[in-house]
C-alpha positions as CSV (number, residue, x, y, z in Angstrom):
1,X,15.4,-6.3,24.2
2,X,17.1,-9.4,22.9
3,X,18.3,-9.6,19.3
4,X,18.3,-13.4,19.5
5,X,16.4,-15.1,16.6
6,X,12.8,-15.9,17.2
7,X,12.3,-19.6,18.1
8,X,9.5,-21.1,15.9
9,X,7.0,-23.8,16.7
10,X,6.9,-26.7,14.2
11,X,3.6,-28.5,13.5
12,X,3.4,-31.5,11.3
13,X,0.1,-31.7,9.5
14,X,-1.7,-35.1,10.1
15,X,-1.7,-37.5,7.1
16,X,-4.8,-37.8,5.0
17,X,-7.2,-40.6,5.2
18,X,-5.3,-43.8,4.2
19,X,-8.0,-45.2,2.0
20,X,-8.5,-42.0,0.1
21,X,-4.7,-41.6,-0.3
22,X,-4.4,-45.2,-1.6
23,X,-7.3,-44.6,-4.1
24,X,-5.8,-41.4,-5.5
25,X,-2.3,-43.0,-5.7
26,X,-3.7,-45.7,-7.9
27,X,-6.2,-43.7,-10.0
28,X,-3.7,-40.8,-10.7
29,X,-0.6,-43.0,-11.0
30,X,1.4,-40.7,-8.7
31,X,3.6,-41.2,-5.6
32,X,1.8,-41.8,-2.4
33,X,3.2,-38.7,-0.7
34,X,1.8,-36.5,-3.5
35,X,-1.6,-38.2,-3.2
36,X,-1.4,-37.6,0.6
37,X,-0.8,-33.9,0.0
38,X,-3.9,-33.7,-2.2
39,X,-6.0,-35.3,0.5
40,X,-4.6,-32.9,3.0
41,X,-5.8,-30.1,0.7
42,X,-9.3,-31.5,0.5
43,X,-8.9,-33.2,-2.8
44,X,-10.5,-36.7,-2.3
45,X,-11.7,-38.0,-5.6
46,X,-10.4,-38.5,-9.1
47,X,-12.9,-35.8,-10.4
48,X,-11.8,-33.3,-7.7
49,X,-8.2,-34.0,-8.6
50,X,-9.0,-33.4,-12.3
51,X,-10.5,-30.0,-11.5
52,X,-7.6,-29.2,-9.1
53,X,-4.9,-29.9,-11.8
54,X,-6.9,-28.7,-14.8
55,X,-9.2,-25.8,-13.7
56,X,-11.9,-24.7,-16.1
57,X,-13.6,-21.3,-16.5
58,X,-16.8,-23.2,-17.1
59,X,-16.7,-24.1,-13.4
60,X,-17.2,-20.4,-12.4
61,X,-20.5,-19.7,-10.7
62,X,-23.3,-17.9,-12.6
63,X,-22.8,-14.2,-11.7
64,X,-26.6,-13.8,-11.4
65,X,-26.5,-15.9,-8.3
66,X,-25.1,-12.8,-6.5
67,X,-27.6,-10.6,-4.8
68,X,-28.5,-7.4,-6.7
69,X,-26.6,-8.5,-9.9
70,X,-29.8,-8.1,-11.9
71,X,-30.2,-4.6,-10.5
72,X,-26.6,-3.7,-11.3
73,X,-26.9,-4.9,-14.9
74,X,-30.2,-3.1,-15.4
75,X,-28.9,0.2,-14.0
76,X,-25.8,0.0,-16.2
77,X,-27.8,-0.8,-19.3
78,X,-30.0,2.2,-18.6
79,X,-26.9,4.4,-18.2
80,X,-25.5,3.1,-21.6
81,X,-28.9,3.6,-23.4
82,X,-29.4,7.1,-21.9
83,X,-25.8,8.3,-22.7
84,X,-25.1,8.9,-19.0
85,X,-21.6,9.7,-17.8
86,X,-20.1,7.0,-15.5
87,X,-17.3,7.2,-12.9
88,X,-15.4,4.1,-12.0
89,X,-14.2,4.6,-8.3
90,X,-11.7,2.5,-6.3
91,X,-9.3,2.5,-3.5
92,X,-5.6,3.3,-3.9
93,X,-4.2,-0.2,-3.1
94,X,-3.7,-3.1,-5.5
95,X,-7.2,-4.5,-5.3
96,X,-8.7,-1.1,-5.8
97,X,-6.5,0.1,-8.7
98,X,-6.7,-3.3,-10.5
99,X,-10.5,-3.2,-10.1
100,X,-10.7,0.3,-11.5
101,X,-8.4,-0.7,-14.4
102,X,-10.6,-3.7,-15.1
103,X,-14.0,-1.9,-15.2
104,X,-12.5,1.2,-16.9
105,X,-11.0,-1.0,-19.7
106,X,-14.4,-2.8,-20.1
107,X,-16.5,0.4,-20.3
108,X,-13.9,2.1,-22.5
109,X,-15.1,-0.1,-25.3
110,X,-18.7,0.9,-24.7
111,X,-18.8,4.6,-23.8
112,X,-15.3,6.1,-24.1
113,X,-16.5,9.7,-24.3
114,X,-18.6,9.4,-21.1
115,X,-16.3,7.6,-18.8
116,X,-14.0,8.7,-15.9
117,X,-12.1,7.0,-13.1
118,X,-11.3,8.2,-9.7
119,X,-8.8,7.2,-7.0
120,X,-9.0,9.1,-3.6
121,X,-5.9,10.8,-2.3
122,X,-4.5,8.7,0.5
123,X,-3.6,11.8,2.6
124,X,-6.3,14.3,1.7
125,X,-9.3,11.9,1.6
126,X,-8.3,8.6,3.1
127,X,-9.6,5.1,2.4
128,X,-12.8,4.4,0.4
129,X,-15.6,6.6,-0.9
130,X,-15.1,10.3,-0.1
131,X,-17.3,13.3,-0.3
132,X,-14.6,14.9,-2.5
133,X,-14.8,12.1,-5.0
134,X,-18.6,12.6,-5.2
135,X,-18.1,16.3,-5.7
136,X,-15.7,15.6,-8.6
137,X,-18.3,13.2,-10.1
138,X,-20.9,16.0,-10.0
139,X,-18.5,18.4,-11.6
140,X,-17.9,16.0,-14.4
141,X,-21.6,15.4,-15.0
142,X,-21.6,11.8,-13.8
143,X,-24.9,10.3,-12.8
144,X,-23.6,6.8,-11.9
145,X,-20.6,5.8,-9.8
146,X,-19.5,2.2,-9.7
147,X,-17.4,1.8,-6.5
148,X,-15.0,-1.1,-6.3
149,X,-13.2,-2.6,-3.3
150,X,-15.0,-0.1,-1.1
151,X,-18.4,1.4,-0.3
152,X,-20.2,-1.3,1.8
153,X,-20.0,1.0,4.8
154,X,-20.4,4.3,3.0
155,X,-24.0,4.9,4.0
156,X,-23.6,8.7,4.4
157,X,-21.6,9.1,1.2
158,X,-24.2,7.2,-0.9
159,X,-27.0,9.4,0.6
160,X,-24.9,12.5,-0.2
161,X,-24.5,11.4,-3.8
162,X,-28.2,10.6,-4.1
163,X,-29.0,14.2,-3.1
164,X,-26.9,15.3,-6.1
165,X,-28.7,12.9,-8.5
166,X,-25.9,10.4,-8.6
167,X,-26.6,6.7,-8.2
168,X,-24.1,4.1,-6.8
169,X,-23.4,0.5,-7.7
170,X,-21.2,-1.0,-4.9
171,X,-18.8,-3.9,-5.7
172,X,-17.2,-4.7,-2.3
173,X,-15.9,-7.8,-0.5
174,X,-15.6,-6.4,3.0
175,X,-18.0,-7.2,5.9
176,X,-21.1,-5.0,5.8
177,X,-22.0,-2.9,8.9
178,X,-25.4,-2.8,10.6
179,X,-26.8,-0.7,7.7
180,X,-26.3,-1.3,4.0
181,X,-26.0,1.8,1.8
182,X,-29.1,2.7,-0.3
183,X,-27.4,2.1,-3.6
184,X,-28.9,1.1,-6.9
185,X,-27.2,-2.3,-6.3
186,X,-24.9,-3.7,-3.7
187,X,-22.7,-6.6,-4.9
188,X,-21.0,-8.2,-1.8
189,X,-21.2,-12.0,-1.2
190,X,-20.5,-11.3,2.5
191,X,-24.0,-9.9,2.9
192,X,-25.9,-12.3,5.2
193,X,-28.8,-12.6,2.7
194,X,-26.6,-13.1,-0.4
195,X,-26.8,-16.7,-1.6
196,X,-23.7,-16.5,-3.8
197,X,-21.8,-19.8,-3.3
198,X,-18.3,-18.4,-3.0
199,X,-17.7,-15.8,-0.4
200,X,-13.9,-15.1,-0.7
201,X,-13.7,-13.0,-3.9
202,X,-11.6,-9.9,-3.8
203,X,-12.9,-6.5,-5.0
204,X,-11.5,-7.1,-8.5
205,X,-13.1,-10.5,-8.5
206,X,-16.5,-8.9,-7.8
207,X,-15.8,-6.5,-10.7
208,X,-15.0,-9.5,-12.9
209,X,-18.4,-11.1,-11.9
210,X,-20.1,-7.9,-12.9
211,X,-18.4,-8.0,-16.3
212,X,-19.4,-11.7,-16.7
213,X,-23.0,-10.7,-16.1
214,X,-22.9,-7.8,-18.5
215,X,-21.3,-10.0,-21.2
216,X,-24.5,-12.1,-21.2
217,X,-26.5,-9.1,-22.4
218,X,-23.6,-7.3,-24.2
219,X,-21.9,-10.2,-26.0
220,X,-19.8,-7.9,-28.2
221,X,-18.3,-6.0,-25.3
222,X,-14.9,-7.7,-25.3
223,X,-13.4,-11.0,-24.2
224,X,-13.6,-11.5,-20.4
225,X,-10.4,-13.6,-20.5
226,X,-8.5,-10.5,-21.5
227,X,-8.7,-9.0,-18.0
228,X,-7.7,-12.0,-15.9
229,X,-4.2,-10.8,-15.5
230,X,-5.6,-7.9,-13.4
231,X,-7.8,-10.3,-11.4
232,X,-4.8,-12.6,-10.6
233,X,-2.8,-9.6,-9.5
234,X,-5.5,-8.5,-7.1
235,X,-6.0,-12.0,-5.7
236,X,-2.3,-12.3,-5.0
237,X,-1.9,-8.9,-3.4
238,X,-5.1,-9.0,-1.3
239,X,-4.1,-12.3,0.3
240,X,-7.5,-13.9,-0.3
241,X,-7.8,-17.7,-0.2
242,X,-6.7,-19.3,-3.5
243,X,-9.5,-21.8,-3.4
244,X,-12.7,-22.3,-5.4
245,X,-13.3,-19.5,-7.9
246,X,-10.2,-17.6,-6.8
247,X,-8.1,-20.6,-7.7
248,X,-9.7,-20.8,-11.2
249,X,-9.3,-17.1,-11.8
250,X,-5.7,-17.1,-10.5
251,X,-4.8,-20.1,-12.6
252,X,-6.0,-18.5,-15.9
253,X,-4.7,-15.1,-14.8
254,X,-1.2,-16.5,-14.4
255,X,-1.6,-18.3,-17.8
256,X,-2.3,-14.9,-19.4
257,X,0.6,-13.2,-17.4
258,X,3.0,-15.8,-18.8
259,X,1.7,-15.6,-22.4
260,X,0.1,-12.2,-23.2
261,X,-0.2,-9.8,-20.3
262,X,-1.0,-6.2,-20.6
263,X,2.1,-4.0,-21.0
264,X,1.9,-2.5,-17.5
265,X,1.9,-5.9,-15.7
266,X,4.6,-7.3,-17.9
267,X,6.8,-4.4,-17.2
268,X,6.1,-4.4,-13.5
269,X,7.3,-8.0,-13.3
270,X,10.3,-7.6,-15.6
271,X,11.5,-4.6,-13.7
272,X,12.0,-6.4,-10.5
273,X,15.4,-7.9,-9.6
274,X,14.0,-11.4,-10.0
275,X,11.9,-10.3,-13.0
276,X,15.1,-10.9,-14.7
277,X,15.3,-9.5,-18.2
278,X,18.4,-11.8,-18.1
279,X,15.9,-14.7,-17.8
280,X,13.3,-14.0,-20.5
281,X,12.0,-17.5,-20.3
282,X,11.2,-17.2,-16.5
283,X,7.7,-18.3,-15.7
284,X,6.1,-15.9,-13.2
285,X,4.2,-17.1,-10.2
286,X,1.7,-15.7,-7.6
287,X,4.8,-15.0,-5.5
288,X,6.2,-12.7,-8.2
289,X,3.0,-10.7,-8.1
290,X,3.1,-10.4,-4.3
291,X,6.8,-9.4,-4.0
292,X,7.5,-7.6,-7.3
293,X,4.4,-6.2,-8.9
294,X,2.2,-5.4,-5.8
295,X,4.8,-3.3,-3.9
296,X,5.3,-1.1,-7.0
297,X,1.5,-0.6,-7.6
298,X,1.1,0.2,-3.9
299,X,4.0,2.6,-4.0
300,X,2.1,4.9,-6.3
301,X,-0.6,5.4,-3.7
302,X,1.8,5.4,-0.7
303,X,4.2,8.1,-1.9
304,X,2.4,9.9,-4.8
305,X,-1.1,9.0,-6.1
306,X,-2.8,5.8,-6.9
307,X,-4.1,7.1,-10.2
308,X,-0.6,6.5,-11.6
309,X,-1.1,2.8,-11.0
310,X,-4.4,2.8,-12.9
311,X,-2.8,4.7,-15.8
312,X,-0.1,2.1,-16.0
313,X,-2.6,-0.8,-15.9
314,X,-5.0,0.6,-18.6
315,X,-2.5,1.8,-21.2
316,X,-1.9,-0.4,-24.2
317,X,1.0,1.8,-25.4
318,X,4.5,0.5,-24.6
319,X,6.2,3.8,-24.4
320,X,3.5,5.3,-22.2
321,X,3.8,2.3,-19.9
322,X,7.6,2.7,-19.7
323,X,7.3,6.3,-18.8
324,X,4.7,5.7,-16.0
325,X,6.6,2.7,-14.7
326,X,9.8,4.8,-14.5
327,X,7.9,7.3,-12.3
328,X,6.4,4.5,-10.1
329,X,9.8,2.8,-9.7
330,X,11.2,6.1,-8.4
331,X,8.3,6.2,-5.9
332,X,9.1,2.6,-4.9
333,X,12.7,3.5,-4.2
334,X,11.5,6.3,-1.9
335,X,9.1,3.8,-0.3
336,X,11.9,1.4,0.4
337,X,14.1,4.1,1.9
338,X,11.3,5.2,4.2
339,X,10.5,1.6,5.1
340,X,14.2,0.9,6.1
341,X,14.6,4.2,8.0
342,X,11.3,3.9,9.9
343,X,11.8,0.2,10.7
344,X,15.3,0.8,12.1
345,X,13.9,3.7,14.2
346,X,11.1,1.6,15.5
347,X,13.4,-1.3,16.4
348,X,15.8,1.1,18.1
349,X,12.9,2.4,20.3
350,X,12.0,-1.1,21.2
351,X,15.6,-2.1,21.9
352,X,16.4,0.9,24.1
353,X,13.2,1.1,26.2
354,X,12.5,-1.1,29.2
355,X,8.8,-0.4,28.8
356,X,8.6,-2.9,25.9
357,X,10.6,-5.7,27.5
358,X,7.8,-7.9,29.0
359,X,4.8,-6.7,27.1
360,X,2.5,-8.7,24.8
361,X,2.0,-6.0,22.2
362,X,3.8,-3.2,20.5
363,X,2.3,0.3,20.0
364,X,4.8,2.9,18.7
365,X,4.2,6.6,17.9
366,X,6.5,9.1,16.2
367,X,5.0,12.2,14.7
368,X,7.3,12.5,11.7
369,X,6.9,8.9,10.4
370,X,5.4,8.7,6.8
371,X,1.8,7.7,6.9
372,X,2.0,5.8,3.6
373,X,4.5,3.3,5.1
374,X,3.2,2.6,8.6
375,X,1.6,-0.6,7.6
376,X,4.7,-2.0,6.1
377,X,6.7,-1.1,9.2
378,X,4.1,-2.7,11.4
379,X,4.6,-5.9,9.5
380,X,8.4,-5.7,9.8
381,X,8.3,-5.0,13.5
382,X,5.8,-7.8,14.1
383,X,8.1,-10.2,12.2
384,X,11.0,-9.3,14.4
385,X,9.2,-9.6,17.8
386,X,6.1,-11.5,16.8
387,X,3.4,-9.9,18.8
388,X,0.4,-7.7,17.8
389,X,1.9,-4.4,16.5
390,X,0.6,-0.9,15.8
391,X,2.6,1.8,14.3
392,X,1.3,5.4,14.6
393,X,2.2,8.7,13.1
394,X,0.8,12.2,13.0
395,X,-1.4,13.4,10.1
396,X,-3.6,16.4,9.9
397,X,-3.4,16.9,13.7
398,X,-4.4,13.4,14.5
399,X,-2.6,10.1,15.3
400,X,-3.2,7.6,12.6
401,X,-1.7,4.2,11.9
402,X,-1.9,0.6,11.0
403,X,-2.0,-2.7,13.0
404,X,-0.7,-6.1,12.1
405,X,-1.4,-9.3,14.1
406,X,0.1,-12.7,14.7
407,X,-1.6,-15.9,13.7
408,X,-4.7,-16.7,15.8
409,X,-5.2,-13.2,17.3
410,X,-8.0,-10.9,16.2
411,X,-6.4,-7.5,16.3
412,X,-9.6,-5.8,14.9
413,X,-11.5,-7.1,17.9
414,X,-8.9,-5.9,20.3
415,X,-9.0,-2.4,18.7
416,X,-12.8,-2.4,18.9
417,X,-12.4,-2.7,22.7
418,X,-10.6,0.7,22.6
419,X,-13.3,2.3,20.4
420,X,-14.0,5.1,23.0
421,X,-10.4,6.3,22.6
422,X,-10.6,6.3,18.7
423,X,-12.2,8.6,16.2
424,X,-12.4,5.8,13.5
425,X,-11.1,2.4,12.8
426,X,-11.6,-0.5,10.4
427,X,-10.0,-3.6,9.0
428,X,-10.1,-7.4,9.7
429,X,-8.6,-10.0,11.9
430,X,-4.9,-9.6,11.0
431,X,-4.7,-6.0,9.7
432,X,-6.5,-2.8,10.6
433,X,-6.2,1.0,10.6
434,X,-7.2,3.7,13.0
435,X,-7.3,7.4,13.8
436,X,-7.3,8.9,17.3
437,X,-6.7,12.2,19.0
438,X,-3.0,12.8,19.8
439,X,-3.7,13.1,23.5
440,X,-5.2,9.6,23.5
441,X,-2.1,7.8,22.2
442,X,-0.7,6.8,25.6
443,X,-4.0,5.7,27.0
444,X,-4.6,3.7,23.8
445,X,-1.2,2.0,24.2
446,X,-2.0,1.0,27.7
447,X,-5.5,-0.2,27.0
448,X,-4.5,-2.1,23.9
449,X,-1.7,-3.9,25.9
450,X,-4.2,-4.8,28.7
451,X,-6.6,-6.3,26.3
452,X,-3.9,-8.3,24.4
453,X,-2.3,-9.5,27.6
454,X,-5.7,-10.7,28.9
455,X,-6.9,-12.4,25.7
456,X,-3.9,-13.7,23.7
457,X,-2.9,-17.3,24.0
458,X,0.8,-17.8,24.8
459,X,1.3,-20.1,21.8
460,X,0.1,-17.3,19.6
461,X,3.2,-15.4,20.5
462,X,5.4,-18.1,18.9
463,X,5.5,-18.2,15.1
464,X,4.5,-21.5,13.6
465,X,6.0,-23.4,10.7
466,X,3.2,-25.7,9.3
467,X,4.9,-28.7,7.7
468,X,3.0,-30.8,5.1
469,X,5.2,-33.9,5.6
470,X,8.6,-35.4,6.2
471,X,10.7,-36.3,3.2
472,X,13.8,-38.3,2.6
473,X,16.3,-36.9,0.0
474,X,15.5,-39.8,-2.3
475,X,11.8,-38.7,-2.4
476,X,12.8,-35.5,-4.2
477,X,12.9,-36.6,-7.8
478,X,12.3,-34.5,-11.0
479,X,8.9,-36.3,-11.4
480,X,8.0,-35.5,-7.8
481,X,8.7,-31.8,-8.3
482,X,7.1,-31.7,-11.7
483,X,3.8,-32.9,-10.3
484,X,4.1,-30.8,-7.1
485,X,4.5,-27.8,-9.3
486,X,1.1,-28.4,-10.8
487,X,-0.4,-27.8,-7.3
488,X,0.0,-24.1,-8.1
489,X,-1.1,-21.4,-8.0
490,X,0.0,-21.3,-4.4
491,X,-1.4,-18.9,-1.7
492,X,-3.7,-18.9,1.4
493,X,-5.7,-22.1,1.4
494,X,-3.2,-23.8,-0.9
495,X,0.2,-22.8,0.3
496,X,3.4,-24.1,-1.3
497,X,4.2,-27.4,0.4
498,X,6.6,-27.2,3.3
499,X,8.8,-30.3,3.9
500,X,10.9,-31.5,6.8
501,X,14.1,-33.5,6.3
502,X,16.2,-34.5,9.3
503,X,19.9,-35.2,10.1
504,X,21.4,-33.2,7.2
505,X,24.9,-31.8,6.9
506,X,26.4,-29.1,4.8
507,X,29.1,-30.4,2.4
508,X,31.5,-27.6,3.2
509,X,29.9,-25.2,0.8
510,X,28.0,-23.3,3.4
511,X,28.8,-19.6,3.7
512,X,27.3,-16.3,5.0
513,X,26.0,-14.1,2.2
514,X,25.2,-10.4,3.0
515,X,25.2,-10.1,6.7
516,X,22.3,-12.3,7.8
517,X,21.8,-15.1,5.2
518,X,23.2,-18.6,4.5
519,X,23.9,-20.4,1.2
520,X,24.2,-24.1,1.8
521,X,24.5,-27.5,0.1
522,X,22.6,-30.0,2.2
523,X,22.7,-33.7,2.1
524,X,23.6,-37.0,3.7
525,X,26.3,-39.5,3.1
526,X,25.8,-41.4,-0.1
527,X,22.6,-39.5,-1.0
528,X,22.0,-36.5,-3.3
529,X,22.6,-33.0,-2.0
530,X,20.6,-29.8,-2.7
531,X,21.4,-26.2,-2.9
532,X,19.6,-24.2,-0.2
533,X,19.2,-20.5,0.8
534,X,18.4,-19.6,4.4
535,X,17.4,-16.0,4.8
536,X,18.1,-14.4,8.2
537,X,19.8,-17.6,9.5
538,X,23.5,-16.6,9.6
539,X,23.4,-17.4,13.3
540,X,23.4,-21.1,12.3
541,X,26.7,-20.9,10.5
542,X,28.9,-21.9,13.5
543,X,27.0,-25.2,14.0
544,X,26.8,-25.9,10.2
545,X,30.5,-25.3,9.7
546,X,31.3,-27.8,12.5
547,X,29.3,-30.5,10.7
548,X,26.6,-30.7,13.4
549,X,23.6,-32.4,11.8
550,X,20.5,-30.2,11.3
551,X,16.8,-30.7,10.8
552,X,15.5,-28.4,8.1
553,X,12.0,-27.2,7.1
554,X,11.9,-25.9,3.5
555,X,9.9,-25.3,0.3
556,X,11.1,-26.4,-3.2
557,X,11.6,-24.0,-6.0
558,X,13.4,-23.6,-9.3
559,X,16.4,-21.3,-9.3
560,X,17.1,-19.5,-12.6
561,X,20.7,-18.3,-13.0
562,X,22.8,-17.6,-16.1
563,X,20.4,-19.6,-18.3
564,X,20.5,-22.6,-16.0
565,X,17.7,-24.0,-13.9
566,X,18.2,-26.1,-10.8
567,X,16.1,-27.2,-7.9
568,X,16.7,-25.2,-4.7
569,X,15.5,-25.3,-1.1
570,X,14.1,-22.2,0.5
571,X,14.7,-22.8,4.1
572,X,11.9,-21.8,6.5
573,X,13.7,-22.9,9.7
574,X,16.4,-25.2,10.9
575,X,17.4,-26.8,14.2
576,X,20.5,-28.6,15.5
């Protein structure tokens, strides 16, 4: 297979309605191109712009609009009044562990002697509510389990618990199945009969809404704002849209993270290479949570056990946090090593096997790959060859693995069409997991390829760079960046703006760094030039060094180095 760089498709977003853009330009006193970006993002009036730039917690919806919220609060009040023992249960990923930390911290102020938390073992129990977890709850004398980021499809598990005298409250954000568990309360806005106005909360967000509701009847139970750093971390890691309530929660969560975060989150961010203890004034962003904090939290569950992440997030003791983080960082190093080894092995299989030359999908199996890293490797392989990708390994005598998909292709639907070959599967449009008999792997690979080849659009096999607008170098002023920065927090539904500037040349500074990256200083004659970093684009160096003009797609960010701050381009793609 070819090692040539993937050619990307550039799409320039249409301009916003001219009258709306003119109106916002005048009312806000900003440049027209900034007003145009607001309209592109659905901000059309002065009032909407005010809410966009200055979110308010008062704009959050009433938690009691969520179906079963009254039931959940009543059941919890009964548990508190009756001195029941409560278990807080969540998955081993970032959303699950932050959710557990959130609810555990809240209830620790109310019933510290009758409170436990539980994270399932990734390898022994798998995802979500487990029979083993319920058995442990029984052993501990728990009569109420509050399940977070899981449970909406755990009909049999909830029935199993009920037979032991244990009630469930489910706080989930995944799509329900044909049958909803018979729990004391099911909080999930994605239920078809739930009228809650915002459907895109993550699991930790649902947990926060439960706390909001409880605060109305338990006003002395702590300050809800205190837990927003956890909610922001979950929003960032779970890749939910940063719109509506999520944007408000992320905005105030980032405010807390940059002023007074809990020790665990502060240390997670500061321990990353860009967390930069050398830059103590650095302001953290959603991107820092995604690329620095989240991988470390996930590493606990991938390599060791997710309970370590919860312990880090709930402790208020600095030395305890340092000790736990040291352990988690060790697991993260192991995760990185496994990631690199498995990715190189996967790419070597693809490069050496004619079977994969002209296919539309990738399905790879190796029995000794580490189960905890298959999802990451699937993402890496997909980035390289940009087609729906499944990485499988052997675990407990079965083939198990993770799928990742390209923009516009529903991998969960494609896997569903192979259901007769699988023992279980689940997920969503762009990511899924599955388990199947080892003897079915080859048949599954062939069936999955047939389905993808029949249904995928050719354009979906070409990665897209969505460009907000074209800029001239003179447009990029300190004021322009200062206002653009206030569009944050950035993420799905409100991505960091991508710009296009044409006919640029390097001023001779351009050089290869590492083996695959470029550092540049791009400009035009008589106009300002800007530092730029282009990851994975060393192949452009020959053209750049000859002075051939290039068109560049990029985002703008601040680069902090040796106490200095300057504007830098992060190059998304470039063409001669």
